[in-house]
C-alpha positions as CSV (number, residue, x, y, z in Angstrom):
1,X,13.2,12.0,-24.4
2,X,9.7,11.3,-23.3
3,X,9.9,11.1,-19.7
4,X,12.9,13.7,-19.6
5,X,10.1,16.6,-20.9
6,X,8.2,15.5,-18.2
7,X,10.8,15.6,-15.5
8,X,11.9,19.2,-16.9
9,X,8.0,20.7,-17.1
10,X,8.0,18.6,-13.5
11,X,10.5,21.0,-12.0
12,X,10.0,23.9,-13.4
13,X,6.4,23.9,-13.7
14,X,4.7,26.6,-10.9
15,X,1.9,23.8,-9.5
16,X,0.4,26.4,-7.1
17,X,-0.1,29.3,-10.0
18,X,-1.0,26.1,-12.5
19,X,-3.8,25.6,-9.3
20,X,-4.7,29.1,-8.7
21,X,-3.5,29.2,-4.9
22,X,-6.1,26.0,-3.9
23,X,-6.0,21.9,-3.5
24,X,-9.5,20.3,-2.9
25,X,-10.0,17.1,-1.0
26,X,-8.8,14.5,-2.4
27,X,-5.7,16.6,-3.6
28,X,-4.8,18.3,-1.1
29,X,-5.5,15.3,1.7
30,X,-2.1,14.3,0.4
31,X,-0.3,16.9,-0.2
32,X,-0.5,17.2,3.6
33,X,-0.2,14.2,4.2
34,X,3.0,14.2,2.0
35,X,4.2,17.2,3.6
36,X,3.6,15.5,6.8
37,X,5.1,12.4,6.9
38,X,8.1,14.6,5.3
39,X,9.2,16.8,7.9
40,X,7.2,15.2,10.6
41,X,7.0,11.7,10.5
42,X,4.1,11.5,11.5
43,X,0.4,11.6,9.6
44,X,-1.4,14.0,12.2
45,X,-2.8,16.5,11.6
46,X,-2.4,19.9,13.7
47,X,-1.6,23.4,13.5
48,X,2.4,22.7,12.0
49,X,0.7,21.2,9.0
50,X,-2.0,23.7,7.8
51,X,1.5,26.3,8.3
52,X,2.8,24.0,6.6
53,X,0.8,24.1,3.4
54,X,-0.7,28.0,3.4
55,X,3.0,28.3,2.3
56,X,2.4,26.8,-0.2
57,X,-0.7,27.0,-1.2
58,X,-2.9,30.4,-1.0
59,X,-6.1,28.8,-0.2
60,X,-7.0,26.3,1.7
61,X,-6.9,23.2,2.4
62,X,-10.6,21.8,1.8
63,X,-11.8,18.5,2.1
64,X,-9.4,16.8,4.7
65,X,-11.2,13.8,5.0
66,X,-9.2,13.5,9.2
67,X,-10.2,11.2,12.1
68,X,-10.1,12.3,15.3
69,X,-8.4,10.1,17.7
70,X,-7.9,9.5,21.4
71,X,-4.7,9.7,23.5
72,X,-3.8,9.6,26.1
73,X,-7.2,11.7,27.3
74,X,-7.0,14.4,24.5
75,X,-8.0,14.0,20.9
76,X,-6.0,14.0,17.9
77,X,-6.6,14.3,14.5
78,X,-5.2,12.2,12.2
79,X,-5.3,11.9,8.1
80,X,-8.0,9.0,6.8
81,X,-6.4,8.0,3.3
82,X,-4.5,5.5,2.5
83,X,-0.7,5.9,3.3
84,X,0.8,4.4,0.5
85,X,1.1,7.5,-2.0
86,X,2.3,10.3,0.3
87,X,5.0,8.0,1.8
88,X,6.6,6.6,-1.6
89,X,5.5,10.9,-2.8
90,X,7.0,12.6,0.8
91,X,10.5,12.1,0.1
92,X,10.3,13.7,-3.2
93,X,7.6,16.7,-1.2
94,X,10.4,17.2,1.1
95,X,13.6,18.3,-2.2
96,X,11.2,19.7,-4.2
97,X,8.4,21.3,-3.0
98,X,5.1,21.2,-4.6
99,X,6.5,19.9,-7.4
100,X,7.7,16.8,-5.4
101,X,4.2,14.5,-6.1
102,X,5.0,15.5,-9.6
103,X,8.9,14.9,-10.1
104,X,8.0,11.9,-8.8
105,X,5.4,10.9,-11.2
106,X,8.1,11.4,-13.9
107,X,10.1,8.4,-12.1
108,X,6.9,6.4,-12.4
109,X,6.7,7.5,-16.2
110,X,10.3,6.7,-16.6
111,X,9.3,2.9,-14.6
112,X,6.0,3.0,-17.4
113,X,7.9,3.4,-20.6
114,X,11.2,1.4,-18.9
115,X,8.7,-2.0,-18.5
116,X,6.5,-1.4,-21.5
117,X,8.9,-1.0,-24.2
118,X,10.4,-3.9,-22.3
119,X,7.8,-6.1,-23.1
120,X,6.8,-5.3,-26.4
121,X,10.6,-5.4,-27.2
122,X,9.4,-9.0,-26.6
123,X,7.6,-9.5,-29.0
124,X,7.9,-6.6,-32.3
125,X,10.9,-4.6,-33.0
126,X,12.1,-1.4,-31.2
127,X,10.4,0.9,-32.7
128,X,7.0,-0.9,-32.9
129,X,7.7,-1.3,-29.1
130,X,7.8,2.4,-28.2
131,X,5.1,3.5,-30.4
132,X,3.2,0.6,-27.8
133,X,3.7,1.8,-24.5
134,X,3.4,5.7,-26.3
135,X,0.2,4.8,-27.5
136,X,-1.3,3.4,-24.5
137,X,0.0,5.6,-21.8
138,X,-1.3,8.8,-24.5
139,X,-4.7,7.5,-26.2
140,X,-5.7,6.7,-22.6
141,X,-6.5,9.3,-20.0
142,X,-3.4,8.1,-17.7
143,X,-1.1,11.3,-19.1
144,X,-3.9,13.5,-17.3
145,X,-3.3,11.3,-13.8
146,X,0.6,12.2,-14.1
147,X,-0.6,16.3,-13.0
148,X,-3.1,15.1,-10.3
149,X,-1.5,14.9,-7.0
150,X,-2.9,11.6,-5.3
151,X,-2.6,7.9,-5.8
152,X,-4.6,7.2,-8.9
153,X,-1.3,7.7,-11.1
154,X,0.7,5.7,-8.6
155,X,-1.8,2.5,-8.9
156,X,-0.8,2.5,-12.4
157,X,2.4,2.2,-12.0
158,X,1.6,-0.8,-9.1
159,X,-0.5,-2.5,-11.7
160,X,1.3,-1.9,-14.7
161,X,4.5,-3.6,-12.7
162,X,2.6,-6.5,-11.3
163,X,1.4,-7.6,-14.6
164,X,4.6,-6.9,-15.8
165,X,6.5,-8.7,-14.0
166,X,4.0,-11.6,-14.2
167,X,3.5,-11.2,-18.2
168,X,7.1,-11.4,-19.2
169,X,7.2,-14.3,-16.6
170,X,4.8,-15.9,-18.9
171,X,5.9,-14.6,-22.7
172,X,9.4,-15.5,-21.8
173,X,8.5,-19.1,-21.5
174,X,6.4,-19.3,-24.0
175,X,8.8,-18.6,-26.9
176,X,12.1,-20.1,-24.5
177,X,9.7,-23.7,-25.5
178,X,8.3,-22.4,-29.2
179,X,12.5,-22.2,-30.0
180,X,13.2,-18.9,-29.6
181,X,16.1,-17.4,-28.9
182,X,16.3,-15.3,-26.1
183,X,18.0,-12.4,-24.8
184,X,19.8,-13.4,-22.1
185,X,20.3,-10.2,-20.2
186,X,21.0,-10.5,-16.6
187,X,17.6,-8.2,-16.9
188,X,15.7,-10.9,-18.6
189,X,17.6,-13.6,-16.7
190,X,15.8,-12.1,-13.5
191,X,12.3,-11.8,-15.5
192,X,13.2,-15.8,-16.1
193,X,13.6,-16.2,-11.9
194,X,11.9,-17.0,-8.7
195,X,13.4,-13.6,-7.6
196,X,11.1,-11.5,-10.0
197,X,7.9,-13.4,-8.1
């Protein structure tokens, strides 16, 4: 239910109006990079990128980090930020426009909730498991990064995924060695196998 709320919010919010038509610094870089990857398949900064950006946000972009590269006697500009977040967000930007990063974050939030619930349910009832994962996500600053166009929420997802795969395997093996009956679902078998490494 929480995921559907955030997905609905992401789909129907008018992000350019909410940000007053202006993205600064890292948000502008990551959004412009995702647009460039989605529509041009590269991270070169050129006039097309600026025109496309201006169609969504009326002001800016300000504070974009660029790198000059000489190629074949020509000097070109490239975005000078890590590409991973923009690469994964690019398909969502192509389909959903300026709301694309938030729709991408909604998918990440859903997966975080599933992983958290699955991990906490190894030792707790479903109600306690759900309360634990919701507390972890919403009693911290994590939910604020949901609204930020940048890699922070994506990084939270990546670190959580690694911790989930590692700690779930350890916890499941502890339960198995203590004689506790483990759920024999396909997902649990995957977690205990070498494939989850």
